[in-house]
C-alpha positions as CSV (number, residue, x, y, z in Angstrom):
1,M,-10.9,-31.6,4.7
2,D,-7.9,-29.5,3.6
3,K,-6.7,-26.5,5.6
4,P,-8.1,-23.7,3.4
5,K,-11.6,-25.2,3.4
6,K,-11.5,-25.8,7.1
7,A,-10.3,-22.2,7.7
8,V,-13.3,-20.9,5.7
9,K,-15.7,-23.1,7.5
10,N,-14.4,-22.0,10.9
11,G,-14.3,-18.3,9.9
12,H,-10.6,-18.0,10.1
13,I,-10.0,-15.8,7.1
14,N,-7.3,-13.1,6.9
15,E,-7.3,-10.7,4.0
16,N,-4.1,-9.3,2.8
17,A,-5.0,-5.6,2.5
18,V,-1.4,-4.2,2.2
19,D,-1.1,-1.7,-0.6
20,P,1.7,-2.7,-2.9
21,M,2.9,0.9,-2.9
22,L,3.4,0.8,0.8
23,Q,5.9,-2.1,0.5
24,G,8.6,0.2,-0.6
25,G,10.8,0.1,-3.7
26,T,11.7,2.6,-6.3
27,A,8.1,3.4,-7.3
28,L,7.3,4.6,-3.8
29,T,10.6,6.7,-3.6
30,K,9.9,8.4,-6.9
31,K,6.3,9.0,-6.0
32,T,7.1,10.6,-2.6
33,T,9.9,12.6,-4.1
34,F,7.6,14.0,-6.8
35,L,4.9,14.8,-4.2
36,D,7.4,16.6,-2.0
37,K,8.6,18.7,-4.9
38,A,5.1,19.4,-6.0
39,V,4.0,20.6,-2.5
40,K,7.1,22.9,-2.3
41,W,6.3,24.4,-5.7
42,L,2.7,25.0,-4.8
43,D,3.7,26.6,-1.6
44,Q,6.0,29.0,-3.5
45,N,3.6,29.8,-6.3
46,N,0.4,30.4,-4.4
């Protein structure tokens, strides 16, 4: 029996639940920069 099937049979399953956005990169930087600016703008205009 190969390892993946044996792991399933024995209940040794790990799910990769990491959000790709949490892994960093330019998309995350741009998103957090936008959100920071949006929050500041909302604070000033409300």
